[in-house]
Backbone as CSV, one residue per row, in Angstrom:
resi,resn,N_x,N_y,N_z,CA_x,CA_y,CA_z,C_x,C_y,C_z
1,MET,31.927,61.761,-17.920,30.498,61.469,-17.842,29.714,62.602,-18.498
2,LYS,28.617,62.244,-19.157,27.728,63.258,-19.704,26.292,62.839,-19.453
3,ILE,25.427,63.805,-19.315,24.023,63.516,-19.073,23.385,63.017,-20.369
4,MET,22.631,61.919,-20.263,21.983,61.344,-21.438,20.713,62.101,-21.793
5,TRP,19.891,62.360,-20.790,18.667,63.115,-20.980,18.127,63.530,-19.625
6,SER,17.219,64.480,-19.614,16.590,64.913,-18.368,15.131,65.235,-18.639
7,SER,14.327,65.167,-17.581,12.899,65.439,-17.710,12.339,65.844,-16.359
8,THR,11.365,66.723,-16.380,10.659,67.115,-15.155,9.241,66.527,-15.130
9,ALA,8.960,65.605,-16.067,7.604,65.078,-16.201,7.317,63.916,-15.262
10,PHE,8.372,63.318,-14.653,8.192,62.087,-13.911,8.538,62.272,-12.441
11,ASN,7.748,61.608,-11.580,8.023,61.590,-10.146,8.885,60.399,-9.750
12,GLN,8.666,59.254,-10.420,9.402,58.036,-10.132,9.635,57.267,-11.420
13,VAL,10.739,56.532,-11.461,11.060,55.697,-12.612,11.321,54.280,-12.109
14,PHE,10.799,53.278,-12.841,10.931,51.877,-12.467,11.476,51.100,-13.660
15,ILE,12.550,50.356,-13.460,13.075,49.471,-14.491,12.688,48.045,-14.118
16,ILE,11.828,47.449,-14.935,11.315,46.102,-14.678,11.579,45.263,-15.920
17,ASP,12.354,44.184,-15.733,12.772,43.361,-16.870,13.472,44.272,-17.883
18,ASP,13.000,44.302,-19.117,13.634,45.147,-20.141,12.851,46.432,-20.393
19,PHE,11.960,46.779,-19.484,11.089,47.928,-19.700,11.364,49.020,-18.668
20,THR,11.144,50.267,-19.093,11.290,51.401,-18.193,9.943,52.102,-18.081
21,PHE,9.409,52.147,-16.860,8.128,52.789,-16.611,8.336,54.001,-15.715
22,ALA,7.409,54.936,-15.800,7.496,56.133,-14.969,6.109,56.522,-14.501
23,VAL,6.066,57.182,-13.357,4.827,57.726,-12.802,4.965,59.231,-12.730
24,GLY,3.938,59.922,-13.151,3.929,61.380,-13.100,2.619,61.894,-12.548
25,SER,2.540,63.195,-12.366,1.355,63.820,-11.776,0.734,64.783,-12.769
26,ASN,-0.529,64.541,-13.071,-1.253,65.432,-13.968,-2.231,66.311,-13.199
27,ASN,-2.901,65.724,-12.202,-3.878,66.460,-11.394,-3.387,66.660,-9.964
28,GLY,-2.087,66.671,-9.785,-1.534,66.779,-8.438,-1.418,65.446,-7.753
29,ASN,-1.847,64.362,-8.443,-1.756,63.003,-7.926,-0.784,62.202,-8.789
30,ARG,-0.502,60.975,-8.350,0.302,60.041,-9.143,-0.639,59.346,-10.132
31,ASP,-1.124,60.092,-11.120,-2.175,59.553,-11.977,-1.731,59.282,-13.402
32,ASP,-0.525,59.686,-13.789,-0.012,59.416,-15.124,0.962,58.250,-15.084
33,PHE,0.760,57.290,-15.987,1.629,56.121,-16.072,2.221,56.071,-17.470
34,PHE,3.547,55.961,-17.542,4.257,56.007,-18.818,5.128,54.766,-19.009
35,GLN,5.321,54.388,-20.274,6.505,53.625,-20.631,7.402,54.576,-21.409
36,ILE,8.677,54.605,-21.060,9.601,55.535,-21.690,10.818,54.782,-22.225
37,SER,11.535,55.430,-23.128,12.783,54.884,-23.626,13.888,55.159,-22.617
38,PHE,14.572,54.095,-22.196,15.668,54.252,-21.246,16.808,55.064,-21.855
39,GLN,16.993,54.927,-23.155,18.114,55.592,-23.823,17.874,57.080,-24.051
40,THR,16.630,57.451,-24.403,16.352,58.838,-24.793,15.403,59.574,-23.863
41,GLY,14.617,58.829,-23.064,13.611,59.458,-22.228,12.321,59.752,-22.958
42,ASP,12.251,59.391,-24.242,11.030,59.638,-25.014,9.880,58.777,-24.476
43,VAL,8.676,59.343,-24.502,7.494,58.621,-24.040,7.022,57.679,-25.134
44,ILE,6.934,56.388,-24.815,6.423,55.392,-25.760,4.907,55.367,-25.711
45,TRP,4.345,55.382,-24.520,2.908,55.540,-24.337,2.617,56.117,-22.954
46,ARG,1.424,56.658,-22.804,0.992,57.269,-21.549,-0.454,56.900,-21.283
47,VAL,-0.761,56.548,-20.045,-2.131,56.249,-19.622,-2.412,57.040,-18.355
48,ASN,-3.548,57.718,-18.333,-3.954,58.442,-17.133,-5.039,57.644,-16.410
49,VAL,-4.873,57.451,-15.089,-5.791,56.597,-14.327,-6.759,57.401,-13.465
50,ALA,-6.819,58.709,-13.651,-7.671,59.548,-12.800,-9.132,59.101,-12.833
51,GLU,-9.640,58.804,-14.018,-11.032,58.363,-14.140,-11.175,56.878,-13.802
52,LEU,-10.192,56.072,-14.236,-10.260,54.627,-13.985,-10.242,54.296,-12.497
53,GLY,-9.570,55.145,-11.704,-9.417,54.853,-10.286,-10.222,55.748,-9.363
54,LYS,-11.277,56.388,-9.871,-12.096,57.243,-9.010,-12.571,56.468,-7.785
55,TYR,-12.514,57.101,-6.625,-12.847,56.401,-5.389,-13.558,57.338,-4.424
56,LEU,-14.215,56.746,-3.417,-14.865,57.513,-2.368,-13.898,57.669,-1.199
57,GLU,-13.658,58.887,-0.792,-12.740,59.152,0.304,-13.313,58.634,1.615
58,LEU,-12.473,57.936,2.370,-12.915,57.390,3.648,-13.325,58.521,4.572
59,GLY,-14.477,58.393,5.185,-14.962,59.427,6.108,-15.941,60.364,5.436
60,THR,-15.461,61.145,4.463,-16.327,62.134,3.811,-17.208,61.517,2.731
61,LYS,-16.797,60.347,2.208,-17.479,59.687,1.088,-17.481,60.560,-0.165
62,GLU,-16.599,61.559,-0.215,-16.481,62.427,-1.381,-15.721,61.695,-2.483
63,GLN,-16.194,61.828,-3.724,-15.521,61.154,-4.826,-14.248,61.906,-5.208
64,LYS,-13.154,61.152,-5.326,-11.852,61.722,-5.645,-11.311,61.091,-6.918
65,LEU,-10.424,61.815,-7.597,-9.777,61.267,-8.778,-8.753,60.211,-8.379
66,GLY,-8.594,59.213,-9.233,-7.740,58.092,-8.917,-6.261,58.370,-9.100
67,TYR,-5.445,57.501,-8.524,-3.994,57.588,-8.680,-3.374,56.206,-8.519
68,ILE,-2.091,56.112,-8.800,-1.377,54.839,-8.810,-0.841,54.513,-7.427
69,HIS,-1.126,53.298,-6.957,-0.550,52.793,-5.715,0.802,52.145,-5.951
70,LYS,0.852,51.228,-6.933,2.021,50.362,-7.048,2.154,49.813,-8.467
71,ILE,3.394,49.804,-8.984,3.701,49.078,-10.210,4.061,47.658,-9.775
72,ILE,3.216,46.693,-10.078,3.349,45.355,-9.508,4.390,44.522,-10.247
73,GLY,4.354,44.524,-11.579,5.325,43.746,-12.337,4.849,43.475,-13.745
74,VAL,5.709,42.802,-14.514,5.433,42.486,-15.914,5.436,40.974,-16.082
75,HIS,4.405,40.467,-16.775,4.311,39.029,-17.039,3.599,38.816,-18.367
76,GLU,4.269,38.114,-19.279,3.701,37.781,-20.586,3.175,39.029,-21.303
77,GLU,4.046,40.049,-21.367,3.797,41.295,-22.099,2.638,42.111,-21.529
78,ILE,2.336,41.886,-20.262,1.329,42.699,-19.568,1.972,43.275,-18.318
79,VAL,1.849,44.587,-18.122,2.316,45.217,-16.900,1.111,45.406,-15.980
80,TRP,1.250,44.932,-14.741,0.164,44.995,-13.762,0.390,46.158,-12.813
81,VAL,-0.672,46.912,-12.579,-0.593,48.131,-11.775,-1.750,48.141,-10.779
82,GLY,-1.453,48.486,-9.526,-2.496,48.670,-8.530,-2.840,50.147,-8.421
83,ILE,-4.125,50.473,-8.554,-4.558,51.863,-8.459,-5.639,51.983,-7.380
84,THR,-6.078,53.205,-7.150,-7.116,53.447,-6.154,-8.424,52.767,-6.561
85,ASN,-9.383,52.800,-5.632,-10.672,52.118,-5.787,-10.470,50.610,-5.783
86,ASP,-9.364,50.143,-5.120,-9.075,48.716,-4.999,-9.172,48.013,-6.348
87,THR,-8.494,48.590,-7.333,-8.557,48.115,-8.708,-7.168,47.717,-9.199
88,LEU,-7.099,46.615,-9.931,-5.872,46.182,-10.587,-6.049,46.337,-12.095
89,LEU,-5.028,46.921,-12.736,-5.051,47.083,-14.184,-3.954,46.239,-14.817
90,GLY,-4.286,45.586,-15.932,-3.303,44.899,-16.752,-3.208,45.607,-18.086
91,LEU,-2.040,46.199,-18.393,-1.873,46.995,-19.604,-0.865,46.334,-20.545
92,SER,-1.099,46.464,-21.830,-0.160,45.974,-22.829,1.147,46.757,-22.719
93,VAL,2.272,46.046,-22.629,3.550,46.756,-22.556,3.889,47.400,-23.893
94,LYS,3.252,46.944,-24.976,3.547,47.497,-26.294,2.808,48.798,-26.554
95,THR,1.536,48.860,-26.129,0.698,50.000,-26.501,0.145,50.793,-25.321
96,GLY,0.152,50.197,-24.112,-0.471,50.849,-22.971,-1.962,50.619,-22.889
97,GLU,-2.509,49.865,-23.825,-3.952,49.579,-23.795,-4.316,48.809,-22.528
98,VAL,-5.418,49.215,-21.889,-5.897,48.509,-20.704,-6.586,47.232,-21.161
99,LEU,-5.926,46.098,-20.907,-6.456,44.802,-21.328,-7.325,44.163,-20.258
100,HIS,-6.983,44.403,-18.991,-7.714,43.784,-17.888,-7.944,44.820,-16.788
101,ARG,-9.108,44.751,-16.204,-9.440,45.588,-15.040,-10.100,44.690,-14.006
102,ILE,-9.430,44.467,-12.902,-9.898,43.513,-11.891,-10.364,44.260,-10.647
103,ARG,-11.597,44.042,-10.321,-12.163,44.588,-9.085,-13.284,43.651,-8.661
104,GLN,-12.913,42.380,-8.469,-13.915,41.353,-8.246,-14.459,41.400,-6.825
105,THR,-15.704,41.027,-6.685,-16.304,40.954,-5.359,-15.827,39.703,-4.638
106,LEU,-15.837,39.763,-3.326,-15.396,38.630,-2.520,-16.540,37.635,-2.316
107,PRO,-16.214,36.350,-2.119,-17.259,35.328,-2.013,-17.880,35.222,-0.633
108,PHE,-17.621,36.196,0.232,-18.252,36.188,1.548,-18.363,37.623,2.019
109,ASP,-18.896,37.818,3.200,-19.260,39.153,3.665,-18.041,39.983,4.041
110,PHE,-17.616,40.830,3.148,-16.610,41.843,3.471,-16.938,43.076,2.659
111,GLU,-17.211,44.167,3.340,-17.547,45.392,2.635,-16.712,46.533,3.174
112,PHE,-16.142,47.308,2.248,-15.351,48.482,2.593,-15.964,49.660,1.854
113,LEU,-16.353,50.687,2.584,-17.076,51.819,2.013,-18.369,51.364,1.343
114,GLY,-18.985,50.301,1.912,-20.296,49.895,1.452,-20.322,49.061,0.193
115,GLU,-19.158,48.600,-0.271,-19.137,47.841,-1.516,-18.094,46.735,-1.434
116,PRO,-18.475,45.474,-1.690,-17.517,44.386,-1.603,-16.537,44.411,-2.773
117,ARG,-15.246,44.148,-2.488,-14.221,44.150,-3.527,-12.923,43.589,-3.002
118,ILE,-11.895,43.535,-3.863,-10.564,43.140,-3.423,-10.146,44.064,-2.286
119,PRO,-9.609,43.532,-1.201,-9.368,44.361,-0.020,-8.362,45.501,-0.176
120,ASN,-7.282,45.336,-0.956,-6.253,46.375,-0.971,-5.373,46.194,-2.208
121,SER,-5.537,47.070,-3.195,-4.778,46.935,-4.443,-3.338,47.391,-4.301
122,ALA,-2.987,47.974,-3.155,-1.594,48.375,-2.925,-0.762,47.223,-2.394
123,ALA,-1.412,46.238,-1.765,-0.702,45.117,-1.141,-0.806,43.880,-2.024
124,VAL,-0.228,43.972,-3.221,-0.288,42.902,-4.214,1.102,42.708,-4.807
125,ILE,1.486,41.440,-5.042,2.743,41.125,-5.705,2.479,40.162,-6.851
126,LEU,3.462,40.059,-7.757,3.378,39.153,-8.894,4.238,37.924,-8.620
127,ASN,3.628,36.751,-8.739,4.356,35.491,-8.618,4.365,34.839,-9.994
128,LYS,5.453,35.052,-10.742,5.522,34.531,-12.110,5.549,33.009,-12.137
129,ALA,6.263,32.410,-11.186,6.397,30.953,-11.172,5.040,30.266,-11.047
130,GLN,4.138,30.858,-10.263,2.822,30.260,-10.059,1.744,30.908,-10.931
131,ASN,2.144,31.903,-11.757,1.221,32.565,-12.680,0.039,33.203,-11.950
132,VAL,0.330,33.872,-10.824,-0.739,34.495,-10.043,-0.295,35.863,-9.531
133,LEU,-1.281,36.696,-9.274,-1.103,37.871,-8.420,-1.498,37.456,-7.016
134,GLN,-0.717,37.854,-6.019,-1.003,37.503,-4.630,-1.207,38.775,-3.817
135,GLY,-2.265,38.781,-3.022,-2.559,39.921,-2.168,-2.735,39.487,-0.728
136,PHE,-2.378,40.396,0.189,-2.453,40.058,1.615,-2.692,41.333,2.407
137,SER,-3.920,41.493,2.921,-4.247,42.696,3.683,-5.659,42.584,4.240
138,ARG,-5.917,43.358,5.316,-7.246,43.428,5.935,-7.795,42.068,6.330
139,GLY,-6.893,41.160,6.742,-7.338,39.858,7.197,-7.677,38.888,6.096
140,PHE,-7.262,39.179,4.872,-7.532,38.303,3.740,-6.248,38.010,2.980
141,TYR,-6.165,36.795,2.436,-5.143,36.453,1.456,-5.866,36.036,0.188
142,TRP,-5.400,36.528,-0.955,-6.078,36.175,-2.193,-5.072,35.983,-3.321
143,GLU,-5.482,35.150,-4.276,-4.684,34.870,-5.456,-5.555,35.050,-6.694
144,THR,-5.021,35.764,-7.683,-5.711,35.921,-8.960,-4.932,35.176,-10.035
145,ASN,-5.539,34.167,-10.614,-4.915,33.392,-11.684,-4.831,34.266,-12.939
146,LEU,-3.629,34.395,-13.504,-3.445,35.302,-14.635,-3.848,34.697,-15.966
147,THR,-4.247,33.441,-15.969,-4.800,32.833,-17.180,-6.312,32.981,-17.206
148,THR,-6.947,32.637,-16.086,-8.416,32.690,-16.025,-8.929,34.020,-15.485
149,LEU,-8.051,34.770,-14.786,-8.405,36.031,-14.111,-9.438,35.818,-13.009
150,GLN,-9.528,34.589,-12.509,-10.403,34.298,-11.382,-9.621,34.466,-10.084
151,THR,-10.299,34.973,-9.066,-9.663,35.252,-7.780,-10.198,34.314,-6.710
152,GLN,-9.285,33.687,-5.976,-9.640,32.866,-4.823,-9.208,33.603,-3.565
153,VAL,-10.072,33.642,-2.575,-9.836,34.444,-1.376,-9.972,33.573,-0.132
154,TRP,-9.054,33.776,0.835,-9.123,33.103,2.127,-9.359,34.147,3.210
155,ASN,-10.363,33.901,4.035,-10.707,34.806,5.134,-9.911,34.404,6.376
156,LEU,-8.980,35.263,6.802,-8.097,34.964,7.934,-8.337,35.891,9.127
157,ARG,-9.480,36.565,9.131,-9.710,37.557,10.184,-9.765,36.926,11.567
158,ASP,-10.386,35.758,11.688,-10.433,35.092,12.996,-9.043,34.652,13.432
159,TYR,-8.241,34.182,12.484,-6.868,33.774,12.804,-6.069,34.949,13.354
160,PHE,-6.200,36.124,12.760,-5.418,37.271,13.204,-5.834,37.761,14.587
161,LYS,-7.039,37.434,14.994,-7.459,37.808,16.340,-6.711,37.009,17.405
162,SER,-6.105,35.885,17.003,-5.430,35.014,17.961,-3.945,35.325,18.121
163,ILE,-3.408,36.255,17.322,-1.984,36.599,17.414,-1.838,38.106,17.566
164,PRO,-0.738,38.583,18.180,-0.580,40.014,18.436,-0.069,40.784,17.220
165,LEU,-0.876,40.766,16.163,-0.538,41.484,14.943,-1.802,42.099,14.364
166,ASP,-1.624,43.148,13.562,-2.741,43.716,12.830,-3.050,42.844,11.624
167,ASP,-4.292,42.903,11.158,-4.634,42.180,9.936,-4.572,43.086,8.709
168,PHE,-4.110,44.329,8.886,-4.009,45.262,7.752,-2.550,45.402,7.341
169,SER,-2.234,45.005,6.114,-0.880,45.124,5.587,-0.859,46.224,4.539
170,SER,0.047,47.167,4.697,0.151,48.253,3.730,1.275,48.025,2.738
171,ARG,2.315,47.280,3.151,3.436,46.985,2.260,3.746,45.497,2.315
172,ILE,3.892,44.881,1.145,4.265,43.475,1.106,5.283,43.270,-0.011
173,GLU,6.130,42.255,0.164,7.085,41.853,-0.866,7.234,40.332,-0.796
174,ALA,7.636,39.718,-1.911,7.890,38.287,-1.928,9.174,37.989,-1.174
175,PHE,9.179,36.874,-0.433,10.376,36.413,0.268,10.498,34.919,0.021
176,GLY,11.359,34.543,-0.921,11.414,33.151,-1.332,10.194,32.804,-2.170
177,SER,9.923,31.507,-2.291,8.839,31.074,-3.174,7.491,30.961,-2.469
178,ASN,7.487,30.820,-1.129,6.231,30.557,-0.430,5.956,31.517,0.728
179,HIS,6.650,32.638,0.774,6.422,33.583,1.861,6.224,35.000,1.317
180,ILE,5.441,35.751,2.060,5.269,37.178,1.821,5.698,37.911,3.080
181,VAL,6.620,38.862,2.942,6.980,39.704,4.075,6.016,40.891,4.081
182,PHE,5.492,41.222,5.257,4.489,42.276,5.354,4.791,43.178,6.549
183,THR,4.247,44.371,6.510,4.352,45.293,7.639,2.954,45.703,8.077
184,CYS,2.796,46.031,9.344,1.516,46.520,9.843,1.767,47.626,10.863
185,SER,0.794,48.510,11.014,1.013,49.670,11.882,-0.297,50.293,12.355
186,LEU,-1.262,49.464,12.697,-2.505,49.987,13.272,-2.448,49.872,14.795
187,GLU,-2.652,48.669,15.325,-2.514,48.463,16.769,-1.081,48.114,17.146
188,TYR,-0.371,47.459,16.239,1.007,47.048,16.483,1.897,47.544,15.344
189,ASP,3.116,47.932,15.690,4.120,48.246,14.684,4.960,46.990,14.520
190,ALA,4.841,46.314,13.382,5.477,45.003,13.274,5.802,44.667,11.829
191,ILE,6.663,43.658,11.690,6.980,43.056,10.409,6.810,41.558,10.584
192,GLY,6.373,40.859,9.530,6.144,39.434,9.667,6.300,38.705,8.351
193,LEU,6.296,37.369,8.436,6.362,36.505,7.257,5.104,35.654,7.196
194,PHE,4.353,35.813,6.124,3.138,35.044,5.905,3.433,33.896,4.944
195,ASN,3.063,32.677,5.357,3.276,31.484,4.545,2.077,31.293,3.619
196,THR,2.305,31.367,2.307,1.196,31.284,1.357,0.681,29.859,1.182
197,GLN,1.439,28.858,1.675,0.983,27.473,1.585,0.102,27.100,2.781
198,THR,0.562,27.428,3.987,-0.213,27.112,5.184,-1.195,28.206,5.527
199,ARG,-0.973,29.390,4.950,-1.783,30.585,5.204,-1.781,30.944,6.691
200,GLN,-0.584,30.904,7.262,-0.358,31.350,8.626,0.923,32.181,8.675
201,VAL,1.094,32.925,9.766,2.288,33.747,9.947,3.349,32.896,10.629
202,ASP,4.489,32.687,9.951,5.559,31.854,10.501,6.461,32.624,11.471
203,TRP,6.550,33.936,11.292,7.467,34.744,12.128,6.994,36.183,12.135
204,TRP,7.203,36.846,13.281,6.961,38.293,13.310,7.884,38.937,14.329
205,GLN,8.046,40.241,14.175,8.895,41.035,15.072,8.231,42.383,15.287
206,HIS,7.966,42.726,16.549,7.452,44.057,16.846,8.586,45.072,16.724
207,LEU,8.309,46.196,16.102,9.329,47.209,15.860,9.393,48.241,16.974
208,GLY,8.262,48.479,17.614,8.258,49.358,18.783,8.135,48.505,20.030
209,GLU,7.566,49.065,21.080,7.307,48.272,22.278,6.140,47.323,22.004
210,ASN,6.174,46.162,22.631,5.041,45.247,22.490,3.785,45.917,23.038
211,GLY,2.693,45.721,22.354,1.452,46.321,22.816,0.939,47.329,21.811
212,PRO,0.277,48.386,22.267,-0.346,49.341,21.362,0.679,50.020,20.455
213,ARG,0.154,50.584,19.395,0.984,51.241,18.386,1.846,52.332,19.006
214,ARG,3.126,52.396,18.531,4.060,53.412,18.996,4.517,54.346,17.880
215,GLY,3.893,54.249,16.712,4.219,55.167,15.634,5.478,54.834,14.873
216,VAL,5.906,53.558,14.908,7.098,53.144,14.165,6.628,52.531,12.845
217,ASN,6.354,53.371,11.866,5.804,52.903,10.600,6.924,52.624,9.600
218,VAL,6.890,51.466,8.983,7.876,51.139,7.956,7.541,51.915,6.680
219,MET,8.497,52.718,6.213,8.307,53.511,5.010,8.960,52.867,3.787
220,THR,10.033,52.112,4.008,10.741,51.429,2.917,10.900,49.963,3.273
221,LEU,10.504,49.094,2.357,10.614,47.645,2.548,11.282,47.064,1.310
222,LYS,12.397,46.355,1.515,13.161,45.817,0.393,13.655,44.428,0.748
223,VAL,13.527,43.504,-0.198,14.031,42.143,-0.032,15.152,41.914,-1.036
224,VAL,16.307,41.462,-0.538,17.437,41.097,-1.394,17.956,39.746,-0.919
225,GLY,17.695,38.703,-1.709,18.124,37.366,-1.323,17.472,36.924,-0.028
226,ASP,18.286,36.570,0.968,17.787,36.099,2.262,17.678,37.223,3.286
227,ARG,17.754,38.455,2.852,17.707,39.574,3.784,16.530,40.504,3.497
228,ILE,15.999,41.050,4.574,14.917,42.029,4.497,15.434,43.335,5.084
229,TYR,15.246,44.423,4.345,15.697,45.741,4.789,14.476,46.633,5.007
230,THR,14.440,47.317,6.144,13.357,48.267,6.407,13.930,49.589,6.900
231,ILE,13.273,50.674,6.534,13.538,51.992,7.110,12.207,52.525,7.599
232,ASP,12.150,52.966,8.861,10.874,53.399,9.424,10.884,54.894,9.723
233,THR,9.800,55.360,10.323,9.628,56.787,10.578,10.539,57.324,11.672
234,THR,11.273,56.454,12.353,12.290,56.921,13.311,13.663,56.972,12.644
235,ASN,13.686,56.821,11.302,14.925,56.811,10.516,15.859,55.673,10.927
236,THR,15.265,54.567,11.360,16.041,53.393,11.748,16.074,52.397,10.598
237,LEU,17.287,51.990,10.225,17.462,50.928,9.245,17.602,49.615,9.978
238,ARG,16.746,48.659,9.634,16.835,47.319,10.211,17.097,46.310,9.104
239,VAL,17.945,45.336,9.385,18.254,44.282,8.431,17.957,42.940,9.095
240,PHE,17.054,42.175,8.499,16.689,40.852,9.006,17.249,39.807,8.041
241,GLU,17.783,38.729,8.589,18.379,37.687,7.760,17.789,36.333,8.110
242,ARG,17.512,35.538,7.077,17.005,34.188,7.278,18.074,33.317,7.952
243,ILE,17.705,32.612,9.018,18.609,31.698,9.706,17.987,30.315,9.639
244,TYR,18.491,29.457,8.784,17.857,28.173,8.504,17.892,27.230,9.698
245,HIS,19.005,27.210,10.445,19.130,26.208,11.489,18.303,26.532,12.743
246,VAL,17.810,27.781,12.817,16.984,28.152,13.968,15.513,27.836,13.697
247,ASN,15.041,28.241,12.543,13.641,28.017,12.195,13.547,27.741,10.698
248,PRO,13.355,26.507,10.270,13.331,26.193,8.843,12.191,26.854,8.092
249,ASN,11.154,27.330,8.799,10.042,28.023,8.141,10.392,29.449,7.767
250,PHE,11.452,30.003,8.364,11.801,31.400,8.099,13.020,31.444,7.192
């Protein structure tokens, strides 16, 4: 074995389809986004999101430089990225040019830090089959059509008041074609499956004791086939598996 190349410029590397992306830190944040050559490590293009993602810090309302939340995925030669200030960026995979910047206002009363917008750019996934970005957090489910770039939003805050789960999702992943697996950790430490067709939660599991939060936060969430893998702050690995004959919705 021999080392192909090495670099200290990147914090994380992501291989998506035939592309290799990396995140680095320029201002002490995850604010540099690269496409690199998998074979050589050479930088094909670089985009800094510090200015694009400037946001007001919760509590102090102090303006902070932006950083990257999540590399969402690649669709039709556009890589989608969630950054701070509840903003989604669509960049050309060829050049890194910012082609789309989504921060649409919601069609009803929801304001965070005094300004209406998409609820959470970190809790977004790409659904290629349906040609949409899907988001689920803060009591809202939303879909952004990647052809029209129009966003449709469903307000589920009243629904979440009727079940023992938080309405704030920090991590989500696709599970099959019509479900999103999500985690929450405000009042309850839990994992659940949200049905994007019925827009209800088909299944959930509390990770700590039932009732108020116990500090069992999911740090790693991974879906492989019919299984969900989580690692939480107690260093516990949990594996959940779909059982068709018990509940066909899960």
